[in-house]
C-alpha positions, -999 to 999 in steps of 0.1 A, spaced: 636 -389 149 660 -417 152 669 -424 189 705 -437 196 693 -457 226 699 -490 212 732 -482 204 738 -470 241 724 -501 253 751 -524 232 775 -499 245 767 -502 281 770 -536 279 802 -538 268 818 -515 292 815 -541 322 850 -549 332 857 -579 321 825 -586 310 816 -587 350 775 -593 357 775 -578 316 767 -545 327 738 -552 347 747 -531 377 742 -492 379 760 -467 401 743 -433 409 745 -408 429 712 -407 443 696 -439 433 663 -424 426 675 -398 400 696 -413 373 683 -449 369 648 -440 369 656 -411 338 672 -441 320 647 -464 322 621 -443 314 646 -432 281 646 -471 273 605 -476 283 598 -447 255 615 -468 228 601 -503 240 632 -518 249 646 -525 286 674 -510 306 702 -526 306 698 -530 345 671 -544 371 660 -523 396 680 -544 424 707 -537 406 710 -498 412 738 -490 434 738 -456 453 773 -437 458 760 -419 489 752 -451 505 790 -466 500 803 -434 510 783 -435 544 798 -467 551 832 -462 541 838 -429 555 852 -415 518 840 -386 502 846 -375 462 871 -353 460 854 -320 442 886 -296 444 894 -309 410 878 -301 375 847 -275 373 823 -277 403 788 -291 388 804 -301 356 787 -336 350 820 -353 332 842 -338 366 814 -350 393 812 -382 376 847 -386 373 851 -378 414 825 -399 424 840 -431 406 872 -421 421 854 -423 455 837 -455 450 868 -469 441 884 -457 472 856 -467 493 859 -503 481 897 -499 492 890 -484 530 863 -516 531 890 -540 521 872 -549 490 896 -539 464 
């Protein structure tokens, strides 16, 4: 079975805004779930993940520090894309609340 992970890795790197950090950071809603799954997928095809373990960012931490929470009133509850959008917006709002935007 042919894997698409190398294509995904290349896509990942190109998605970094203005090539900021070359896509080396990953935001997860729980740092012990998403990142290890992706790392295992990359390892299974003998390629490295496009991020290092010390560059994994946890949305729950920034929400707690900023006092911001994702708005779950939009979209479908537990729909992966809707959840990801709500979480990304909440991270942006968290940065604004912390004066880092």
